[in-house]
PDB file of N, CA, C and O in Angstrom, chain B, residues numbered from 101:
ATOM      1  N   MET B 101       6.220  -3.920   1.455  1.00  0.00           N
ATOM      2  CA  MET B 101       6.667  -4.726   1.275  1.00  0.00           C
ATOM      3  C   MET B 101       5.242  -5.489   2.372  1.00  0.00           C
ATOM      4  O   MET B 101       5.204  -5.334   3.593  1.00  0.00           O
ATOM      5  N   ILE B 102       4.036  -6.409   1.440  1.00  0.00           N
ATOM      6  CA  ILE B 102       3.358  -6.760   2.865  1.00  0.00           C
ATOM      7  C   ILE B 102       3.337  -8.703   2.999  1.00  0.00           C
ATOM      8  O   ILE B 102       3.359  -9.524   2.082  1.00  0.00           O
ATOM      9  N   GLU B 103       3.305  -8.850   3.985  1.00  0.00           N
ATOM     10  CA  GLU B 103       3.006 -10.268   4.326  1.00  0.00           C
ATOM     11  C   GLU B 103       1.719 -11.413   4.217  1.00  0.00           C
ATOM     12  O   GLU B 103       0.824 -11.565   5.049  1.00  0.00           O
ATOM     13  N   LEU B 104       1.892 -12.101   3.047  1.00  0.00           N
ATOM     14  CA  LEU B 104       0.883 -12.901   3.095  1.00  0.00           C
ATOM     15  C   LEU B 104       0.863 -14.435   3.376  1.00  0.00           C
ATOM     16  O   LEU B 104       1.526 -14.905   4.301  1.00  0.00           O
ATOM     17  N   THR B 105       0.021 -15.274   2.489  1.00  0.00           N
ATOM     18  CA  THR B 105       0.157 -16.709   3.180  1.00  0.00           C
ATOM     19  C   THR B 105      -0.750 -17.251   1.724  1.00  0.00           C
ATOM     20  O   THR B 105      -1.798 -16.931   1.162  1.00  0.00           O
ATOM     21  N   ARG B 106       0.410 -18.307   1.516  1.00  0.00           N
ATOM     22  CA  ARG B 106      -0.010 -18.982   0.134  1.00  0.00           C
ATOM     23  C   ARG B 106      -1.166 -19.925   0.836  1.00  0.00           C
ATOM     24  O   ARG B 106      -1.587 -19.986   1.992  1.00  0.00           O
ATOM     25  N   LEU B 107      -1.546 -20.751  -0.575  1.00  0.00           N
ATOM     26  CA  LEU B 107      -2.613 -21.814  -0.031  1.00  0.00           C
ATOM     27  C   LEU B 107      -2.064 -23.002   0.810  1.00  0.00           C
ATOM     28  O   LEU B 107      -2.671 -23.657   1.656  1.00  0.00           O
ATOM     29  N   ASN B 108      -0.970 -23.111   0.448  1.00  0.00           N
ATOM     30  CA  ASN B 108      -0.215 -24.015   1.736  1.00  0.00           C
ATOM     31  C   ASN B 108       0.226 -23.826   2.994  1.00  0.00           C
ATOM     32  O   ASN B 108       0.723 -24.630   3.782  1.00  0.00           O
ATOM     33  N   GLY B 109      -0.074 -22.367   3.124  1.00  0.00           N
ATOM     34  CA  GLY B 109       0.336 -21.813   4.254  1.00  0.00           C
ATOM     35  C   GLY B 109       1.346 -21.347   4.472  1.00  0.00           C
ATOM     36  O   GLY B 109       1.492 -20.949   5.628  1.00  0.00           O
ATOM     37  N   HIS B 110       2.446 -21.177   3.559  1.00  0.00           N
ATOM     38  CA  HIS B 110       3.959 -20.928   3.794  1.00  0.00           C
ATOM     39  C   HIS B 110       3.496 -19.418   3.537  1.00  0.00           C
ATOM     40  O   HIS B 110       2.521 -18.996   2.915  1.00  0.00           O
ATOM     41  N   ALA B 111       4.431 -18.799   4.164  1.00  0.00           N
ATOM     42  CA  ALA B 111       4.554 -16.806   4.263  1.00  0.00           C
ATOM     43  C   ALA B 111       5.173 -16.322   2.920  1.00  0.00           C
ATOM     44  O   ALA B 111       6.100 -17.025   2.519  1.00  0.00           O
ATOM     45  N   LEU B 112       4.867 -15.355   2.225  1.00  0.00           N
ATOM     46  CA  LEU B 112       5.218 -14.590   1.274  1.00  0.00           C
ATOM     47  C   LEU B 112       4.714 -13.819   1.573  1.00  0.00           C
ATOM     48  O   LEU B 112       3.590 -13.644   2.045  1.00  0.00           O
ATOM     49  N   VAL B 113       6.148 -12.766   1.131  1.00  0.00           N
ATOM     50  CA  VAL B 113       6.509 -11.135   1.240  1.00  0.00           C
ATOM     51  C   VAL B 113       6.096 -10.544  -0.400  1.00  0.00           C
ATOM     52  O   VAL B 113       6.745 -10.775  -1.420  1.00  0.00           O
ATOM     53  N   VAL B 114       5.101  -9.903  -0.314  1.00  0.00           N
ATOM     54  CA  VAL B 114       4.790  -8.829  -2.016  1.00  0.00           C
ATOM     55  C   VAL B 114       4.952  -7.461  -1.740  1.00  0.00           C
ATOM     56  O   VAL B 114       4.813  -6.911  -0.648  1.00  0.00           O
ATOM     57  N   ASN B 115       5.235  -6.992  -2.741  1.00  0.00           N
ATOM     58  CA  ASN B 115       5.698  -6.069  -3.030  1.00  0.00           C
ATOM     59  C   ASN B 115       4.601  -5.310  -3.697  1.00  0.00           C
ATOM     60  O   ASN B 115       4.285  -5.191  -4.881  1.00  0.00           O
ATOM     61  N   SER B 116       3.907  -4.628  -2.113  1.00  0.00           N
ATOM     62  CA  SER B 116       2.303  -4.206  -2.711  1.00  0.00           C
ATOM     63  C   SER B 116       2.293  -3.405  -4.241  1.00  0.00           C
ATOM     64  O   SER B 116       1.408  -3.603  -5.073  1.00  0.00           O
ATOM     65  N   ASP B 117       3.166  -2.693  -4.396  1.00  0.00           N
ATOM     66  CA  ASP B 117       3.340  -1.734  -6.063  1.00  0.00           C
ATOM     67  C   ASP B 117       3.032  -2.172  -6.673  1.00  0.00           C
ATOM     68  O   ASP B 117       2.169  -1.803  -7.469  1.00  0.00           O
ATOM     69  N   LEU B 118       3.923  -3.856  -6.597  1.00  0.00           N
ATOM     70  CA  LEU B 118       3.703  -4.285  -8.567  1.00  0.00           C
ATOM     71  C   LEU B 118       2.142  -5.191  -8.463  1.00  0.00           C
ATOM     72  O   LEU B 118       2.015  -6.154  -9.219  1.00  0.00           O
ATOM     73  N   ILE B 119       1.161  -4.885  -7.646  1.00  0.00           N
ATOM     74  CA  ILE B 119      -0.062  -5.691  -7.626  1.00  0.00           C
ATOM     75  C   ILE B 119      -0.791  -4.690  -8.254  1.00  0.00           C
ATOM     76  O   ILE B 119      -1.055  -3.605  -7.736  1.00  0.00           O
ATOM     77  N   LYS B 120      -1.244  -5.190  -9.803  1.00  0.00           N
ATOM     78  CA  LYS B 120      -2.180  -4.646 -10.671  1.00  0.00           C
ATOM     79  C   LYS B 120      -3.416  -4.944 -10.143  1.00  0.00           C
ATOM     80  O   LYS B 120      -4.312  -4.106 -10.045  1.00  0.00           O
ATOM     81  N   HIS B 121      -3.505  -6.012  -9.824  1.00  0.00           N
ATOM     82  CA  HIS B 121      -5.201  -6.240  -9.116  1.00  0.00           C
ATOM     83  C   HIS B 121      -5.499  -7.177  -8.630  1.00  0.00           C
ATOM     84  O   HIS B 121      -4.789  -8.119  -8.984  1.00  0.00           O
ATOM     85  N   ALA B 122      -6.559  -7.522  -7.658  1.00  0.00           N
ATOM     86  CA  ALA B 122      -6.996  -8.812  -6.886  1.00  0.00           C
ATOM     87  C   ALA B 122      -8.028  -9.379  -7.090  1.00  0.00           C
ATOM     88  O   ALA B 122      -8.928  -8.565  -6.883  1.00  0.00           O
ATOM     89  N   GLU B 123      -8.361 -10.169  -7.335  1.00  0.00           N
ATOM     90  CA  GLU B 123      -9.955 -10.792  -7.656  1.00  0.00           C
ATOM     91  C   GLU B 123     -10.033 -12.211  -6.080  1.00  0.00           C
ATOM     92  O   GLU B 123      -9.171 -12.847  -5.473  1.00  0.00           O
ATOM     93  N   ALA B 124     -11.344 -12.135  -6.018  1.00  0.00           N
ATOM     94  CA  ALA B 124     -11.769 -13.546  -5.357  1.00  0.00           C
ATOM     95  C   ALA B 124     -12.522 -14.045  -6.489  1.00  0.00           C
ATOM     96  O   ALA B 124     -13.341 -13.436  -7.179  1.00  0.00           O
ATOM     97  N   ILE B 125     -12.166 -15.116  -6.568  1.00  0.00           N
ATOM     98  CA  ILE B 125     -12.035 -16.210  -7.756  1.00  0.00           C
ATOM     99  C   ILE B 125     -11.895 -17.777  -7.262  1.00  0.00           C
ATOM    100  O   ILE B 125     -11.087 -18.362  -7.983  1.00  0.00           O
ATOM    101  N   PRO B 126     -12.433 -18.593  -6.271  1.00  0.00           N
ATOM    102  CA  PRO B 126     -13.078 -17.822  -5.441  1.00  0.00           C
ATOM    103  C   PRO B 126     -11.583 -17.133  -4.049  1.00  0.00           C
ATOM    104  O   PRO B 126     -11.690 -16.315  -3.135  1.00  0.00           O
ATOM    105  N   ASP B 127     -10.413 -17.924  -4.515  1.00  0.00           N
ATOM    106  CA  ASP B 127      -9.893 -17.797  -3.819  1.00  0.00           C
ATOM    107  C   ASP B 127      -8.903 -16.733  -3.968  1.00  0.00           C
ATOM    108  O   ASP B 127      -7.938 -17.052  -4.663  1.00  0.00           O
ATOM    109  N   THR B 128      -8.897 -15.322  -3.397  1.00  0.00           N
ATOM    110  CA  THR B 128      -8.080 -14.223  -3.479  1.00  0.00           C
ATOM    111  C   THR B 128      -7.166 -14.793  -4.399  1.00  0.00           C
ATOM    112  O   THR B 128      -6.499 -15.737  -3.975  1.00  0.00           O
ATOM    113  N   THR B 129      -6.948 -14.330  -5.863  1.00  0.00           N
ATOM    114  CA  THR B 129      -5.949 -14.202  -6.990  1.00  0.00           C
ATOM    115  C   THR B 129      -5.410 -12.691  -7.660  1.00  0.00           C
ATOM    116  O   THR B 129      -5.980 -12.081  -8.565  1.00  0.00           O
ATOM    117  N   LEU B 130      -4.125 -12.268  -6.936  1.00  0.00           N
ATOM    118  CA  LEU B 130      -3.651 -11.402  -7.265  1.00  0.00           C
ATOM    119  C   LEU B 130      -2.624 -11.098  -8.972  1.00  0.00           C
ATOM    120  O   LEU B 130      -2.080 -11.820  -9.808  1.00  0.00           O
ATOM    121  N   THR B 131      -2.693 -10.581  -8.899  1.00  0.00           N
ATOM    122  CA  THR B 131      -2.074 -10.320 -10.622  1.00  0.00           C
ATOM    123  C   THR B 131      -1.334  -9.483 -10.594  1.00  0.00           C
ATOM    124  O   THR B 131      -1.797  -8.434 -10.147  1.00  0.00           O
ATOM    125  N   LEU B 132       0.190  -9.457 -11.038  1.00  0.00           N
ATOM    126  CA  LEU B 132       1.157  -8.439 -10.717  1.00  0.00           C
ATOM    127  C   LEU B 132       1.210  -7.653 -11.697  1.00  0.00           C
ATOM    128  O   LEU B 132       0.402  -7.921 -12.587  1.00  0.00           O
ATOM    129  N   VAL B 133       2.000  -6.594 -11.905  1.00  0.00           N
ATOM    130  CA  VAL B 133       2.231  -6.074 -13.299  1.00  0.00           C
ATOM    131  C   VAL B 133       3.075  -6.772 -14.103  1.00  0.00           C
ATOM    132  O   VAL B 133       3.392  -6.551 -15.271  1.00  0.00           O
ATOM    133  N   THR B 134       3.360  -7.514 -13.464  1.00  0.00           N
ATOM    134  CA  THR B 134       4.359  -8.296 -14.640  1.00  0.00           C
ATOM    135  C   THR B 134       4.022  -9.874 -15.220  1.00  0.00           C
ATOM    136  O   THR B 134       4.662 -10.707 -15.862  1.00  0.00           O
ATOM    137  N   GLY B 135       2.706  -9.808 -14.652  1.00  0.00           N
ATOM    138  CA  GLY B 135       1.822 -10.757 -15.179  1.00  0.00           C
ATOM    139  C   GLY B 135       1.570 -12.278 -14.775  1.00  0.00           C
ATOM    140  O   GLY B 135       0.896 -13.220 -15.193  1.00  0.00           O
ATOM    141  N   GLU B 136       2.411 -12.034 -13.807  1.00  0.00           N
ATOM    142  CA  GLU B 136       2.539 -13.346 -12.733  1.00  0.00           C
ATOM    143  C   GLU B 136       1.002 -13.191 -11.949  1.00  0.00           C
ATOM    144  O   GLU B 136       0.283 -12.195 -11.869  1.00  0.00           O
ATOM    145  N   LYS B 137       0.814 -14.486 -11.444  1.00  0.00           N
ATOM    146  CA  LYS B 137      -0.540 -14.575 -10.463  1.00  0.00           C
ATOM    147  C   LYS B 137       0.127 -15.137  -9.096  1.00  0.00           C
ATOM    148  O   LYS B 137       1.235 -15.672  -9.043  1.00  0.00           O
ATOM    149  N   LEU B 138      -0.578 -14.961  -8.209  1.00  0.00           N
ATOM    150  CA  LEU B 138      -0.274 -15.529  -6.982  1.00  0.00           C
ATOM    151  C   LEU B 138      -1.780 -15.318  -6.402  1.00  0.00           C
ATOM    152  O   LEU B 138      -2.527 -14.339  -6.409  1.00  0.00           O
ATOM    153  N   VAL B 139      -1.943 -16.895  -5.802  1.00  0.00           N
ATOM    154  CA  VAL B 139      -3.360 -17.289  -4.766  1.00  0.00           C
ATOM    155  C   VAL B 139      -3.032 -17.023  -3.451  1.00  0.00           C
ATOM    156  O   VAL B 139      -1.983 -17.573  -3.115  1.00  0.00           O
ATOM    157  N   VAL B 140      -3.587 -16.345  -2.565  1.00  0.00           N
ATOM    158  CA  VAL B 140      -3.282 -16.333  -1.173  1.00  0.00           C
ATOM    159  C   VAL B 140      -4.419 -16.676  -0.615  1.00  0.00           C
ATOM    160  O   VAL B 140      -5.478 -16.762  -1.236  1.00  0.00           O
ATOM    161  N   LEU B 141      -4.232 -16.964   0.971  1.00  0.00           N
ATOM    162  CA  LEU B 141      -5.218 -17.057   1.970  1.00  0.00           C
ATOM    163  C   LEU B 141      -6.088 -16.091   2.547  1.00  0.00           C
ATOM    164  O   LEU B 141      -7.195 -16.283   3.051  1.00  0.00           O
ATOM    165  N   GLU B 142      -5.287 -14.748   2.378  1.00  0.00           N
ATOM    166  CA  GLU B 142      -6.205 -13.694   2.730  1.00  0.00           C
ATOM    167  C   GLU B 142      -7.020 -13.111   1.351  1.00  0.00           C
ATOM    168  O   GLU B 142      -6.767 -13.161   0.147  1.00  0.00           O
ATOM    169  N   SER B 143      -8.228 -12.480   2.228  1.00  0.00           N
ATOM    170  CA  SER B 143      -9.243 -12.000   1.503  1.00  0.00           C
ATOM    171  C   SER B 143      -8.699 -10.528   0.369  1.00  0.00           C
ATOM    172  O   SER B 143      -7.518 -10.181   0.333  1.00  0.00           O
ATOM    173  N   CYS B 144      -9.468 -10.036  -0.217  1.00  0.00           N
ATOM    174  CA  CYS B 144      -9.313  -8.900  -1.400  1.00  0.00           C
ATOM    175  C   CYS B 144      -9.309  -7.813  -0.180  1.00  0.00           C
ATOM    176  O   CYS B 144      -8.719  -6.746  -0.347  1.00  0.00           O
ATOM    177  N   ALA B 145      -9.954  -8.090   1.005  1.00  0.00           N
ATOM    178  CA  ALA B 145     -10.076  -6.630   1.801  1.00  0.00           C
ATOM    179  C   ALA B 145      -8.743  -7.253   2.572  1.00  0.00           C
ATOM    180  O   ALA B 145      -7.911  -6.346   2.583  1.00  0.00           O
ATOM    181  N   GLU B 146      -8.449  -7.898   2.927  1.00  0.00           N
ATOM    182  CA  GLU B 146      -7.068  -7.859   4.250  1.00  0.00           C
ATOM    183  C   GLU B 146      -6.214  -7.610   3.248  1.00  0.00           C
ATOM    184  O   GLU B 146      -5.572  -6.623   3.607  1.00  0.00           O
ATOM    185  N   VAL B 147      -5.683  -8.120   1.702  1.00  0.00           N
ATOM    186  CA  VAL B 147      -4.827  -7.464   0.989  1.00  0.00           C
ATOM    187  C   VAL B 147      -4.884  -5.801   0.921  1.00  0.00           C
ATOM    188  O   VAL B 147      -3.961  -5.052   1.239  1.00  0.00           O
ATOM    189  N   LEU B 148      -5.652  -5.571   0.634  1.00  0.00           N
ATOM    190  CA  LEU B 148      -6.029  -3.937   0.390  1.00  0.00           C
ATOM    191  C   LEU B 148      -5.610  -3.243   2.129  1.00  0.00           C
ATOM    192  O   LEU B 148      -4.722  -2.431   2.388  1.00  0.00           O
ATOM    193  N   SER B 149      -6.434  -3.793   2.943  1.00  0.00           N
ATOM    194  CA  SER B 149      -5.860  -3.040   4.294  1.00  0.00           C
ATOM    195  C   SER B 149      -4.352  -3.213   4.297  1.00  0.00           C
ATOM    196  O   SER B 149      -3.695  -2.172   4.277  1.00  0.00           O
ATOM    197  N   ARG B 150      -3.582  -4.588   4.324  1.00  0.00           N
ATOM    198  CA  ARG B 150      -2.320  -4.338   4.894  1.00  0.00           C
ATOM    199  C   ARG B 150      -1.606  -3.641   3.875  1.00  0.00           C
ATOM    200  O   ARG B 150      -0.449  -3.331   4.159  1.00  0.00           O
ATOM    201  N   THR B 151      -2.142  -3.254   2.488  1.00  0.00           N
ATOM    202  CA  THR B 151      -1.753  -2.241   1.580  1.00  0.00           C
ATOM    203  C   THR B 151      -1.825  -1.065   2.032  1.00  0.00           C
ATOM    204  O   THR B 151      -0.716  -0.533   2.054  1.00  0.00           O
ATOM    205  N   LEU B 152      -2.666  -0.408   2.412  1.00  0.00           N
ATOM    206  CA  LEU B 152      -2.943   0.526   3.123  1.00  0.00           C
ATOM    207  C   LEU B 152      -2.193   1.007   4.381  1.00  0.00           C
ATOM    208  O   LEU B 152      -1.674   2.115   4.521  1.00  0.00           O
ATOM    209  N   HIS B 153      -2.217   0.000   5.272  1.00  0.00           N
ATOM    210  CA  HIS B 153      -1.238  -0.192   6.391  1.00  0.00           C
ATOM    211  C   HIS B 153       0.374  -0.069   5.961  1.00  0.00           C
ATOM    212  O   HIS B 153       1.213   0.210   6.817  1.00  0.00           O
ATOM    213  N   TYR B 154       0.641  -0.239   4.932  1.00  0.00           N
ATOM    214  CA  TYR B 154       2.024  -0.581   4.610  1.00  0.00           C
ATOM    215  C   TYR B 154       2.323   1.153   4.205  1.00  0.00           C
ATOM    216  O   TYR B 154       2.955   1.939   4.911  1.00  0.00           O
ATOM    217  N   ARG B 155       1.737   1.426   3.011  1.00  0.00           N
ATOM    218  CA  ARG B 155       1.954   3.036   2.598  1.00  0.00           C
ATOM    219  C   ARG B 155       1.887   4.039   3.801  1.00  0.00           C
ATOM    220  O   ARG B 155       2.582   5.051   3.886  1.00  0.00           O
ATOM    221  N   ALA B 156       0.749   3.532   4.928  1.00  0.00           N
ATOM    222  CA  ALA B 156       0.972   4.350   5.700  1.00  0.00           C
ATOM    223  C   ALA B 156       1.966   4.705   6.532  1.00  0.00           C
ATOM    224  O   ALA B 156       2.098   5.804   7.072  1.00  0.00           O
ATOM    225  N   GLN B 157       2.697   3.720   6.636  1.00  0.00           N
ATOM    226  CA  GLN B 157       3.983   3.874   7.439  1.00  0.00           C
ATOM    227  C   GLN B 157       5.074   4.105   6.563  1.00  0.00           C
ATOM    228  O   GLN B 157       6.077   4.410   7.209  1.00  0.00           O
ATOM    229  N   VAL B 158       5.274   4.073   5.248  1.00  0.00           N
ATOM    230  CA  VAL B 158       6.043   4.746   4.648  1.00  0.00           C
ATOM    231  C   VAL B 158       6.149   6.390   4.670  1.00  0.00           C
ATOM    232  O   VAL B 158       7.088   7.178   4.785  1.00  0.00           O
ATOM    233  N   LEU B 159       4.310   6.555   4.454  1.00  0.00           N
ATOM    234  CA  LEU B 159       4.706   8.436   4.597  1.00  0.00           C
ATOM    235  C   LEU B 159       4.505   8.873   5.686  1.00  0.00           C
ATOM    236  O   LEU B 159       4.240  10.065   5.846  1.00  0.00           O
ATOM    237  N   LYS B 160       4.614   7.690   7.064  1.00  0.00           N
ATOM    238  CA  LYS B 160       4.325   8.180   7.981  1.00  0.00           C
ATOM    239  C   LYS B 160       6.276   8.616   8.730  1.00  0.00           C
ATOM    240  O   LYS B 160       6.521   9.456   9.595  1.00  0.00           O
ATOM    241  N   HIS B 161       7.092   7.892   8.154  1.00  0.00           N
ATOM    242  CA  HIS B 161       8.389   8.172   8.040  1.00  0.00           C
ATOM    243  C   HIS B 161       9.063   8.925   7.202  1.00  0.00           C
ATOM    244  O   HIS B 161      10.257   9.225   7.202  1.00  0.00           O
ATOM    245  N   ALA B 162       7.886   9.315   6.215  1.00  0.00           N
ATOM    246  CA  ALA B 162       9.065  10.235   5.229  1.00  0.00           C
ATOM    247  C   ALA B 162       8.621  12.048   5.426  1.00  0.00           C
ATOM    248  O   ALA B 162       9.454  12.932   5.227  1.00  0.00           O
ATOM    249  N   TRP B 163       7.117  12.342   5.859  1.00  0.00           N
ATOM    250  CA  TRP B 163       6.437  13.068   6.186  1.00  0.00           C
ATOM    251  C   TRP B 163       7.547  13.759   7.508  1.00  0.00           C
ATOM    252  O   TRP B 163       7.325  14.968   7.438  1.00  0.00           O
ATOM    253  N   PRO B 164       8.563  13.539   8.594  1.00  0.00           N
ATOM    254  CA  PRO B 164       8.702  13.765   9.377  1.00  0.00           C
ATOM    255  C   PRO B 164      10.217  14.719   8.546  1.00  0.00           C
ATOM    256  O   PRO B 164      10.432  15.926   8.650  1.00  0.00           O
ATOM    257  N   SER B 165      11.043  13.714   7.777  1.00  0.00           N
ATOM    258  CA  SER B 165      11.764  14.485   6.935  1.00  0.00           C
ATOM    259  C   SER B 165      11.248  15.389   6.130  1.00  0.00           C
ATOM    260  O   SER B 165      11.659  16.549   6.154  1.00  0.00           O
ATOM    261  N   ALA B 166      10.362  15.020   5.377  1.00  0.00           N
ATOM    262  CA  ALA B 166      10.047  16.413   4.549  1.00  0.00           C
ATOM    263  C   ALA B 166       9.853  17.476   5.063  1.00  0.00           C
ATOM    264  O   ALA B 166      10.383  18.358   4.388  1.00  0.00           O
ATOM    265  N   GLU B 167       9.050  18.082   6.461  1.00  0.00           N
ATOM    266  CA  GLU B 167       8.845  18.811   7.556  1.00  0.00           C
ATOM    267  C   GLU B 167      10.272  19.414   7.518  1.00  0.00           C
ATOM    268  O   GLU B 167      10.481  20.426   6.849  1.00  0.00           O
ATOM    269  N   ALA B 168      11.337  18.759   8.283  1.00  0.00           N
ATOM    270  CA  ALA B 168      12.693  19.718   8.501  1.00  0.00           C
ATOM    271  C   ALA B 168      13.438  19.852   7.367  1.00  0.00           C
ATOM    272  O   ALA B 168      14.384  20.637   7.433  1.00  0.00           O
ATOM    273  N   ALA B 169      13.209  19.184   6.174  1.00  0.00           N
ATOM    274  CA  ALA B 169      13.968  19.996   5.094  1.00  0.00           C
ATOM    275  C   ALA B 169      13.202  20.469   4.585  1.00  0.00           C
ATOM    276  O   ALA B 169      13.733  20.875   3.552  1.00  0.00           O
ATOM    277  N   LEU B 170      11.654  20.884   4.575  1.00  0.00           N
ATOM    278  CA  LEU B 170      11.201  22.400   4.121  1.00  0.00           C
ATOM    279  C   LEU B 170      11.068  23.436   5.111  1.00  0.00           C
ATOM    280  O   LEU B 170      10.695  24.558   4.769  1.00  0.00           O
ATOM    281  N   GLY B 171      11.300  23.201   6.128  1.00  0.00           N
ATOM    282  CA  GLY B 171      10.734  24.269   7.258  1.00  0.00           C
ATOM    283  C   GLY B 171       9.748  23.927   8.036  1.00  0.00           C
ATOM    284  O   GLY B 171      10.049  22.768   8.320  1.00  0.00           O
ATOM    285  N   ALA B 172       8.894  24.132   8.503  1.00  0.00           N
ATOM    286  CA  ALA B 172       7.374  24.080   9.444  1.00  0.00           C
ATOM    287  C   ALA B 172       6.287  24.752   8.227  1.00  0.00           C
ATOM    288  O   ALA B 172       5.367  24.167   7.655  1.00  0.00           O
ATOM    289  N   HIS B 173       6.766  26.252   8.053  1.00  0.00           N
ATOM    290  CA  HIS B 173       6.037  26.599   7.470  1.00  0.00           C
ATOM    291  C   HIS B 173       5.867  26.160   6.155  1.00  0.00           C
ATOM    292  O   HIS B 173       4.687  26.116   5.807  1.00  0.00           O
ATOM    293  N   ASN B 174       6.398  25.943   5.618  1.00  0.00           N
ATOM    294  CA  ASN B 174       6.380  25.294   4.034  1.00  0.00           C
ATOM    295  C   ASN B 174       5.806  23.977   4.506  1.00  0.00           C
ATOM    296  O   ASN B 174       4.594  24.007   4.293  1.00  0.00           O
ATOM    297  N   TYR B 175       6.078  23.129   4.917  1.00  0.00           N
ATOM    298  CA  TYR B 175       5.869  22.202   5.038  1.00  0.00           C
ATOM    299  C   TYR B 175       4.088  22.129   5.452  1.00  0.00           C
ATOM    300  O   TYR B 175       3.401  21.415   4.722  1.00  0.00           O
ATOM    301  N   THR B 176       3.568  22.689   6.329  1.00  0.00           N
ATOM    302  CA  THR B 176       2.240  23.415   6.715  1.00  0.00           C
ATOM    303  C   THR B 176       1.213  23.824   5.185  1.00  0.00           C
ATOM    304  O   THR B 176       0.089  23.358   5.001  1.00  0.00           O
ATOM    305  N   LYS B 177       1.642  24.398   4.607  1.00  0.00           N
ATOM    306  CA  LYS B 177       1.198  25.095   3.220  1.00  0.00           C
ATOM    307  C   LYS B 177       1.124  24.106   2.241  1.00  0.00           C
ATOM    308  O   LYS B 177       0.125  23.944   1.541  1.00  0.00           O
ATOM    309  N   ILE B 178       2.236  23.375   2.154  1.00  0.00           N
ATOM    310  CA  ILE B 178       1.756  21.922   1.167  1.00  0.00           C
ATOM    311  C   ILE B 178       0.975  20.912   1.573  1.00  0.00           C
ATOM    312  O   ILE B 178       0.609  20.054   0.771  1.00  0.00           O
ATOM    313  N   THR B 179       0.619  20.885   2.884  1.00  0.00           N
ATOM    314  CA  THR B 179       0.019  20.256   3.305  1.00  0.00           C
ATOM    315  C   THR B 179      -1.567  20.147   3.559  1.00  0.00           C
ATOM    316  O   THR B 179      -2.292  19.154   3.610  1.00  0.00           O
ATOM    317  N   HIS B 180      -1.930  21.901   3.737  1.00  0.00           N
ATOM    318  CA  HIS B 180      -3.172  21.866   3.243  1.00  0.00           C
ATOM    319  C   HIS B 180      -3.149  22.195   2.070  1.00  0.00           C
ATOM    320  O   HIS B 180      -4.330  21.976   1.799  1.00  0.00           O
ATOM    321  N   GLU B 181      -2.673  22.586   1.077  1.00  0.00           N
ATOM    322  CA  GLU B 181      -2.526  22.363  -0.332  1.00  0.00           C
ATOM    323  C   GLU B 181      -3.008  20.877  -0.521  1.00  0.00           C
ATOM    324  O   GLU B 181      -4.228  20.722  -0.569  1.00  0.00           O
ATOM    325  N   ALA B 182      -2.571  20.271  -0.582  1.00  0.00           N
ATOM    326  CA  ALA B 182      -2.781  18.605  -0.563  1.00  0.00           C
ATOM    327  C   ALA B 182      -3.503  18.411  -0.675  1.00  0.00           C
ATOM    328  O   ALA B 182      -3.898  17.935  -1.740  1.00  0.00           O
ATOM    329  N   GLU B 183      -4.628  18.737   0.860  1.00  0.00           N
ATOM    330  CA  GLU B 183      -5.836  18.519   1.841  1.00  0.00           C
ATOM    331  C   GLU B 183      -6.965  18.991   0.762  1.00  0.00           C
ATOM    332  O   GLU B 183      -7.800  18.180   0.362  1.00  0.00           O
ATOM    333  N   ARG B 184      -6.950  20.232   0.349  1.00  0.00           N
ATOM    334  CA  ARG B 184      -7.628  21.155  -0.968  1.00  0.00           C
ATOM    335  C   ARG B 184      -7.783  20.109  -1.890  1.00  0.00           C
ATOM    336  O   ARG B 184      -8.870  19.539  -1.991  1.00  0.00           O
ATOM    337  N   SER B 185      -6.629  19.734  -2.702  1.00  0.00           N
ATOM    338  CA  SER B 185      -6.744  19.182  -4.137  1.00  0.00           C
ATOM    339  C   SER B 185      -7.190  17.911  -3.437  1.00  0.00           C
ATOM    340  O   SER B 185      -7.323  17.348  -4.524  1.00  0.00           O
ATOM    341  N   ALA B 186      -7.532  16.977  -2.582  1.00  0.00           N
ATOM    342  CA  ALA B 186      -8.157  15.691  -2.977  1.00  0.00           C
ATOM    343  C   ALA B 186      -9.820  15.938  -2.318  1.00  0.00           C
ATOM    344  O   ALA B 186     -10.748  15.141  -2.180  1.00  0.00           O
ATOM    345  N   ASN B 187      -9.708  17.288  -2.026  1.00  0.00           N
ATOM    346  CA  ASN B 187     -11.190  17.097  -1.298  1.00  0.00           C
ATOM    347  C   ASN B 187     -11.977  17.772  -2.850  1.00  0.00           C
ATOM    348  O   ASN B 187     -13.142  17.452  -3.087  1.00  0.00           O
ATOM    349  N   SER B 188     -11.425  18.443  -3.547  1.00  0.00           N
ATOM    350  CA  SER B 188     -11.971  19.023  -4.520  1.00  0.00           C
ATOM    351  C   SER B 188     -11.989  18.033  -5.917  1.00  0.00           C
ATOM    352  O   SER B 188     -12.488  18.449  -6.963  1.00  0.00           O
TER     353      SER B 188
END
């Protein structure tokens, strides 16, 4: 979840997984997968930055658990395979 600001200055917490797209028209308007539209003070770039930071934090907490469950050898192998797939 990311914290954003409505035009009236009130804080709003949004499930970033529900954002379908963000547009600057001229205010930043988020369209959710439900069809709901939210207008926020933050720029599209800031919404993206906060979303990426949130997802990085989720993965940061998930990977140590995966490493423990799979064992260090398998964890390293899976990580390298994922990197190769991303680079091809």
